C-alpha positions in Angstrom: -53.9 14.6 -32.3 -50.7 15.9 -30.7 -50.8 19.6 -29.9 -47.8 21.7 -30.8 -46.8 25.2 -29.7 -44.6 27.7 -31.4 -41.4 29.1 -30.0 -42.9 32.3 -28.5 -45.5 30.3 -26.6 -42.9 27.9 -25.4 -40.9 30.8 -24.0 -43.9 32.3 -22.3 -44.8 28.9 -20.7 -41.3 28.4 -19.6 -41.1 31.8 -18.0 -44.4 31.5 -16.1 -44.3 27.8 -15.1 -40.6 27.2 -14.9 -38.7 25.2 -17.5 -38.1 22.3 -15.1 -41.8 21.7 -14.8 -42.2 21.7 -18.5 -39.4 19.4 -19.6 -39.7 15.6 -19.9 -40.2 13.7 -16.6 -37.0 11.8 -17.1 -35.1 14.9 -16.2 -36.5 14.8 -12.7 -35.1 11.3 -12.0 -33.3 11.3 -8.7 -35.0 14.5 -7.5 -37.1 14.9 -4.4 -40.2 16.6 -5.7 -42.5 16.0 -2.8 -41.8 19.4 -1.2 -40.7 22.6 -2.7 -37.1 23.5 -2.0 -36.0 26.4 0.2 -34.7 29.2 -2.0 -31.1 28.6 -2.9 -31.0 25.0 -1.8 -30.7 22.0 -4.2 -33.5 19.5 -4.5 -31.0 16.7 -5.1 -30.6 14.2 -2.4 -27.9 11.6 -2.0 -27.9 8.7 -2.8 -29.2 9.3 -6.3 -29.9 7.4 -9.4 -27.6 8.9 -11.9 -27.7 8.9 -15.7 -24.6 7.0 -16.8 -22.9 7.9 -20.1 -20.3 5.2 -20.3 -20.8 1.7 -21.5 -18.8 -0.6 -19.3 -16.4 -2.4 -21.6 -15.6 -6.1 -21.4 -11.9 -5.6 -21.1 -9.0 -8.0 -20.4 -7.4 -7.0 -17.2 -3.8 -8.3 -16.8 -3.5 -10.0 -13.4 -0.7 -8.7 -11.1 2.5 -10.7 -11.0 2.0 -11.3 -7.2 -1.1 -11.8 -5.1 -2.4 -8.7 -3.3 -0.9 -8.4 0.2 -2.0 -4.9 1.3 -5.4 -3.2 1.6 -4.9 0.0 -0.4 -6.9 3.1 -1.1 -5.8 4.6 -4.5 -5.4 8.2 -3.7 -5.1 9.5 -7.3 -7.3 8.0 -10.1 -8.9 9.7 -13.2 -12.2 8.1 -14.3 -11.8 9.8 -17.7 -8.9 10.0 -20.1 -8.0 13.0 -22.2 -10.8 12.2 -24.7 -13.2 12.1 -21.7 -13.7 8.5 -22.3 -13.6 5.5 -19.9 -13.8 1.8 -19.6 -16.3 2.3 -16.9 -16.6 1.8 -13.1 -17.7 -1.8 -13.1 -14.6 -2.8 -15.0 -12.6 -0.6 -12.6 -14.1 -2.3 -9.6 -13.0 -5.7 -11.0 -9.4 -4.3 -11.6 -9.4 -3.0 -8.0 -10.4 -6.4 -6.7 -7.5 -8.0 -8.5 -5.1 -5.5 -7.0 -6.3 -5.5 -3.4 -7.7 -1.9 -3.7 -10.8 -1.4 -1.6 -11.5 2.3 -2.3 -10.2 5.0 -4.7 -10.2 8.8 -4.8 -11.6 9.4 -8.3 -12.0 12.4 -10.5 -12.5 13.3 -14.1 -10.0 15.0 -16.5 -10.2 18.8 -16.3 -8.5 19.1 -19.7 -9.6 17.6 -22.9 -7.5 16.9 -26.2 -8.9 18.5 -29.3 -9.1 16.5 -32.6 -8.2 19.1 -35.2 -9.8 19.1 -38.6 -6.3 18.7 -40.1 -5.5 15.6 -38.2 -6.6 12.5 -40.1 -6.2 10.2 -37.0 -7.9 10.7 -33.7 -5.6 11.4 -30.7 -5.5 9.0 -27.8 -3.5 11.1 -25.3 -2.5 14.7 -24.9 0.9 13.9 -26.4 -0.5 12.1 -29.5 0.1 15.2 -31.7 0.6 19.0 -31.4 -3.2 19.8 -31.4 -4.4 22.0 -28.6 -6.1 21.0 -25.3 -8.9 22.9 -23.5 -10.6 23.0 -20.1 -13.6 20.7 -19.9 -16.0 21.5 -17.1 -18.5 18.7 -17.9 -16.1 16.1 -16.6 -17.4 16.6 -13.0 -21.0 16.0 -14.1 -20.0 12.9 -16.0 -18.2 11.5 -13.0 -21.0 12.3 -10.6 -23.7 10.7 -12.8 -21.5 7.7 -13.5 -21.0 7.0 -9.9 -24.5 7.7 -8.9 -26.0 5.2 -11.4 -24.0 2.3 -9.9 -25.3 -0.1 -7.4 -24.5 0.8 -3.8 -21.8 -1.8 -3.5 -19.8 -0.3 -6.4 -20.7 3.3 -5.5 -19.4 3.2 -2.0 -15.9 2.3 -3.2 -15.3 5.8 -4.6 -14.4 9.1 -3.0 -15.2 11.7 -5.7 -13.2 14.9 -6.1 -14.3 17.7 -8.5 -11.8 19.3 -10.9 -13.4 20.7 -14.0 -12.3 24.4 -13.8 -9.9 26.6 -15.6 -7.5 27.7 -12.8 -6.7 31.0 -14.6 -10.4 32.1 -13.9 -11.1 33.9 -10.8 -14.6 32.5 -11.1 -13.2 29.0 -10.8 -14.0 28.8 -7.0 -17.5 30.0 -7.8 -17.9 27.2 -10.4 -16.8 24.6 -7.9 -19.2 26.0 -5.3 -22.0 25.6 -7.8 -21.4 21.9 -8.5 -21.1 21.3 -4.7 -24.6 22.7 -4.4 -25.8 20.6 -7.4 -24.5 17.4 -5.7 -24.7 18.1 -1.9 -22.9 15.6 0.3 -21.2 14.0 -2.7 -17.7 15.5 -3.5 -15.2 14.9 -0.8 -12.3 17.0 -2.2 -11.1 19.3 -5.0 -8.7 18.2 -7.7 -6.6 17.2 -9.5 -6.4 20.9 -10.6 -3.6 21.9 -12.9 -0.8 24.4 -12.4 2.5 23.9 -14.2 2.3 20.7 -16.2 5.1 20.5 -18.8 3.8 19.8 -22.4 0.2 19.8 -21.3 0.5 23.4 -20.1 2.1 24.4 -23.4 -0.6 22.8 -25.4 -3.6 24.1 -23.4 -5.4 27.2 -24.7 -4.9 30.3 -22.5 -2.3 31.5 -20.1 -0.2 29.0 -18.0 -1.8 28.7 -14.6 0.3 29.3 -11.5 -0.4 27.6 -8.2 -0.1 30.9 -6.3 -2.4 33.0 -8.4 -5.5 34.8 -7.2 -7.8 32.3 -8.8 -6.0 29.4 -7.1 -6.1 31.3 -3.8 -9.9 31.6 -4.0 -10.0 27.8 -4.4 -7.9 27.4 -1.3 -10.3 29.6 0.6 -13.2 27.5 -0.6 -11.4 24.3 0.3 -10.8 25.6 3.8 -14.3 26.8 4.2 -15.9 23.6 3.1 -13.4 21.2 4.7 -12.2 19.9 1.2 -8.6 19.0 0.6 -7.2 20.4 -2.6 -5.1 18.2 -4.9 -2.8 20.3 -7.2 -0.4 19.3 -10.0 2.5 21.8 -9.9 5.8 20.9 -11.4 8.8 21.8 -9.3 10.7 23.1 -12.3 10.7 23.1 -16.1 11.9 20.2 -18.2 15.6 19.7 -19.0 17.1 21.8 -16.2 18.2 21.0 -12.8 17.5 24.5 -11.5 14.5 24.6 -9.2 12.3 27.3 -10.8 8.8 27.0 -9.4 9.2 26.1 -5.7 8.6 29.6 -4.5 5.1 29.6 -6.1 4.2 26.4 -4.1 5.6 27.9 -0.8 3.5 31.0 -1.3 0.4 28.9 -2.0 0.9 26.9 1.2 1.5 30.0 3.3 -1.6 31.7 2.0 -4.2 29.8 3.8 -3.0 27.4 6.4 -6.5 26.0 7.0 -6.5 24.6 3.4 -5.1 21.0 3.2 -3.0 20.9 0.0 -2.0 17.5 -1.6 1.0 18.0 -4.0 0.6 15.5 -6.8 3.7 13.4 -7.8 5.9 15.6 -5.5 6.2 18.1 -8.4 7.6 15.6 -10.9 6.5 14.7 -14.5 8.2 13.8 -17.7 11.8 15.0 -18.3 12.0 16.7 -15.0 15.3 15.8 -13.5 16.5 17.4 -10.3 18.9 16.4 -7.6 18.0 15.6 -4.0 14.2 15.6 -4.2 14.0 14.0 -0.7 15.7 17.1 0.8 13.4 19.4 -1.0 10.3 17.4 0.2 11.8 17.2 3.7 12.1 21.0 4.0 8.6 21.6 2.6 7.0 19.1 5.0 8.9 20.5 8.0 7.8 24.1 7.3 4.2 23.4 6.0 1.9 21.5 8.3 -0.9 21.8 5.7 1.1 19.9 3.0 0.6 16.3 2.0 2.3 14.5 -1.0 0.9 11.8 -3.2 3.4 9.3 -4.7 1.9 8.5 -8.0 2.7 8.4 -11.7 6.3 8.9 -12.7 7.8 10.0 -9.4 7.8 6.5 -8.0 9.4 4.8 -11.0 12.0 7.5 -11.6 12.9 8.9 -8.2 12.1 5.9 -5.8 13.2 3.1 -8.0 15.8 5.0 -10.1 14.2 3.8 -13.4 14.9 7.0 -15.4 14.7 6.3 -19.1 17.7 8.5 -19.5 19.7 6.7 -16.8 19.7 9.9 -14.8 20.5 9.6 -11.1 19.1 12.1 -8.7 21.2 11.2 -5.7 18.5 9.5 -3.6 17.9 5.8 -3.1 14.7 3.9 -2.2 16.0 3.8 1.3 16.3 7.5 1.5 12.6 7.7 0.6 11.8 5.1 3.3 13.6 7.2 5.9 11.7 10.3 4.8 8.3 8.6 4.9 9.1 7.2 8.3 10.0 10.8 9.4 6.6 12.1 8.2 4.3 9.0 8.3 1.1 11.0 8.3 1.9 13.0 5.2 2.3 10.5 2.3 -0.2 8.5 0.2 0.0 6.3 -2.9 -2.0 6.3 -6.1 -2.0 4.9 -9.6 -2.8 8.0 -11.7 -4.5 5.7 -14.2 -6.6 7.6 -16.8 -9.8 5.9 -17.7 -8.5 2.5 -18.8 -7.8 -0.4 -16.5 -6.2 -3.3 -18.4 -2.9 -2.6 -16.6 -4.3 -1.3 -13.4 -3.2 -4.1 -11.0 0.5 -3.7 -12.0 0.3 0.0 -11.1 -0.7 -1.0 -7.6 1.6 -4.0 -6.7 4.6 -2.1 -7.9 4.5 -0.2 -4.6 5.2 -3.4 -2.7 8.9 -2.7 -3.0 8.4 0.4 -0.9 5.7 -0.9 1.4 7.7 -4.0 2.4 10.4 -1.7 3.8 8.1 0.4 5.9 7.0 -0.3 9.5 3.4 -1.7 9.9 2.1 1.5 11.3 3.5 3.7 8.6 2.4 1.3 5.9 -1.2 1.4 7.1 -1.1 5.2 7.1 0.2 5.7 3.5 -2.0 2.9 2.2 -5.3 4.0 3.8 -5.3 6.2 6.9 -3.8 9.4 5.6 -6.1 9.9 2.7 -9.1 9.0 4.8 -8.0 11.6 7.3 -8.1 14.3 4.5 -11.3 13.7 2.6 -14.5 15.4 3.8 -16.8 13.4 6.0 -20.5 14.0 5.6 
């Protein structure tokens, strides 16, 4: 007959023997239990067997319009979407193969979209409706476990960053430090963490985060201490104005801790941000901040490099202007897709960069495709 205990006895047993020793053996999967840990040290060892949440979907991946011609590392990729859902890593690996992408910097989604009681239809994106969004710290655990439950061939293709913090919280750096201890030798960077982000900022509960806040600065200190680059999303200005409003915040952040390597996502651009002469702004920032790198991903490439603004806006720069800037700072640029959890159109988001890559020197091309991001991520 199976013996049962009441709640009081359970709590006594938990306190005396330790809850980890009492729970089901499945919870110790992936743990080294042969010797007791030194106080304060994690028992987790890498590589691990993770506990994957996602079911890899049998999706149709659209082939690229041209065969892969470059070996690329995707420097900006979300495993999860704004519902914390994903097509899975095996499907992603197939999409990467079709696009000539050998590795990817990958992270979760630090902000989740809420499905309100008053909304009869589930949202699919943060702009699906005017329901609020909220910070979602579990995204880092989901990414870690999903990667760690893959076979080694798939696992080794990903360079994981952690991002699941509220950057208004001065404890954010402490929370990042905790997950680094839980998965030692696993995360190779921090980000994408959110500062000013147009509609997403407006929809998210709490105050708008600022890239030069004390909470952010604590993260920069942690990044410098641990040798982890920090990828930040910080819009250069507000929507529907050409006045540059938020550049001073970024400059203060860069000046705060020069030992922290900061990657500026999308060169400060997102939807409906239309400014003149972005190449000159980027040139000045790169010249004066040796700890700054920029990632060309999402809308900045389509709008500013290829001049494909939906409003027919022209910012004053051509693709050749960007080529000249990249050749001037060949060690400071990288490319990424910024896909969010779903991979059916992934190859197209990669080969679109060929218009730029074909114009670059071979040395510079190799750097922005692979070498620059590899020089930033932490080596264990």
